[in-house]
C-alpha positions as CSV (number, residue, x, y, z in Angstrom):
1,M,-51.7,65.9,125.2
2,K,-48.5,67.7,124.2
3,R,-50.3,70.9,123.5
4,H,-51.8,71.0,126.9
5,G,-48.6,70.3,128.0
6,E,-47.5,73.8,126.4
7,I,-50.2,75.7,126.9
8,I,-49.3,75.2,130.9
9,M,-45.1,75.3,130.6
10,S,-45.6,78.8,128.8
11,Y,-48.0,80.2,130.9
12,L,-46.1,79.7,134.5
13,W,-42.8,80.5,132.8
14,N,-44.1,83.9,131.2
15,N,-46.5,84.7,134.6
16,F,-44.5,83.4,137.0
17,Q,-40.7,82.1,135.9
18,V,-41.8,78.9,136.7
19,S,-40.2,76.0,134.6
20,V,-41.9,72.6,134.9
21,D,-41.1,69.7,132.8
22,I,-44.6,67.8,132.6
23,D,-44.5,64.4,131.4
24,E,-47.2,63.7,128.4
25,N,-47.4,60.0,129.4
26,G,-49.0,60.6,133.2
27,W,-52.4,62.3,131.8
28,E,-55.6,61.2,132.6
29,G,-59.1,62.3,132.1
30,V,-62.2,62.3,134.0
31,L,-66.0,63.4,132.8
32,L,-67.8,66.1,135.5
33,Y,-71.4,67.2,135.3
34,H,-71.2,71.1,136.8
35,E,-72.6,70.0,140.3
36,E,-69.5,67.4,140.9
37,I,-67.1,70.5,140.3
38,D,-64.9,71.7,143.0
39,Q,-64.8,75.0,143.0
40,A,-61.0,75.0,143.2
41,L,-61.0,74.1,139.7
42,I,-63.9,75.9,138.6
43,P,-65.4,78.8,140.4
44,K,-69.5,78.1,140.0
45,E,-69.6,81.6,138.4
46,E,-67.3,81.0,135.9
47,L,-69.4,77.4,134.8
48,T,-72.1,79.4,133.4
49,G,-72.0,79.2,129.5
50,L,-69.9,76.4,129.5
51,P,-70.7,72.7,128.7
52,D,-72.2,70.2,130.8
53,P,-70.4,68.1,131.8
54,L,-66.8,68.8,130.9
55,L,-63.6,66.6,130.5
56,F,-60.9,67.6,132.8
57,H,-57.5,66.5,131.7
58,M,-55.3,65.9,134.9
59,T,-51.5,65.3,135.3
60,T,-48.8,65.8,138.1
61,Y,-45.7,67.2,138.3
62,E,-42.9,67.0,141.5
63,D,-40.1,69.4,141.4
64,E,-36.4,69.1,142.9
65,K,-37.6,70.8,145.8
66,E,-40.4,68.0,146.3
67,N,-43.5,70.3,145.8
68,E,-46.3,68.3,144.0
69,W,-47.6,70.2,140.9
70,L,-51.8,69.3,139.9
71,F,-52.5,70.8,136.2
72,V,-55.9,70.6,135.4
73,L,-57.5,71.7,131.7
74,A,-61.5,71.7,131.3
75,S,-62.4,71.2,127.7
76,H,-65.0,70.1,125.7
77,P,-66.2,66.2,126.1
78,E,-66.4,65.5,122.4
79,D,-63.2,68.2,121.2
80,V,-60.3,67.8,123.8
81,H,-58.7,71.1,121.6
82,H,-61.6,73.3,122.7
83,L,-60.4,74.7,126.4
84,Y,-62.0,76.7,128.5
85,H,-60.5,76.6,131.6
86,A,-56.9,75.7,133.5
87,T,-55.9,75.4,136.9
88,C,-52.9,75.1,138.8
89,I,-52.3,73.5,142.2
90,L,-48.9,73.4,144.2
91,N,-49.0,71.8,147.7
92,D,-53.0,70.9,147.5
93,E,-53.7,74.7,147.0
94,S,-54.7,76.8,144.4
95,F,-52.2,78.4,142.4
96,T,-52.9,80.1,139.8
97,S,-56.2,79.3,137.5
98,W,-57.0,80.8,133.9
99,N,-58.5,80.6,130.2
100,P,-56.1,78.6,128.1
101,N,-58.0,80.9,124.9
102,L,-56.3,84.0,126.0
103,V,-52.7,82.9,126.8
C-alpha cells in the first residue's frame, strides 16, 4: 500500500501544499457494490463504466491540529494497483476527490 500513500501525499502537496504522513500499516479494504457506495466517496454519475463491485482502500491520519483525515482509493477488485478514484475527507466533510491516473 506504499504506492497508494505516495499518490495521496503527492496530490495533496502538489495541489494544496498540505503535508501528511500516511501510516501504511493502517490500511483497510472493503468491497462495495455500486448501490452501497456513498456519494461522498464517488458520485453516482462517475460510477458509470467502473467495475461493480469496487475495492476501497481506506486509511486515516490525525494531524498536529487534531484534524482527522480519511483517505479512500477505489480500485479494481482483482488488481489493487488499477486505481479509478481517490477521495479525501477532512473532519467528516469532503475535501477533494480526483482520478489518481491523471496525477
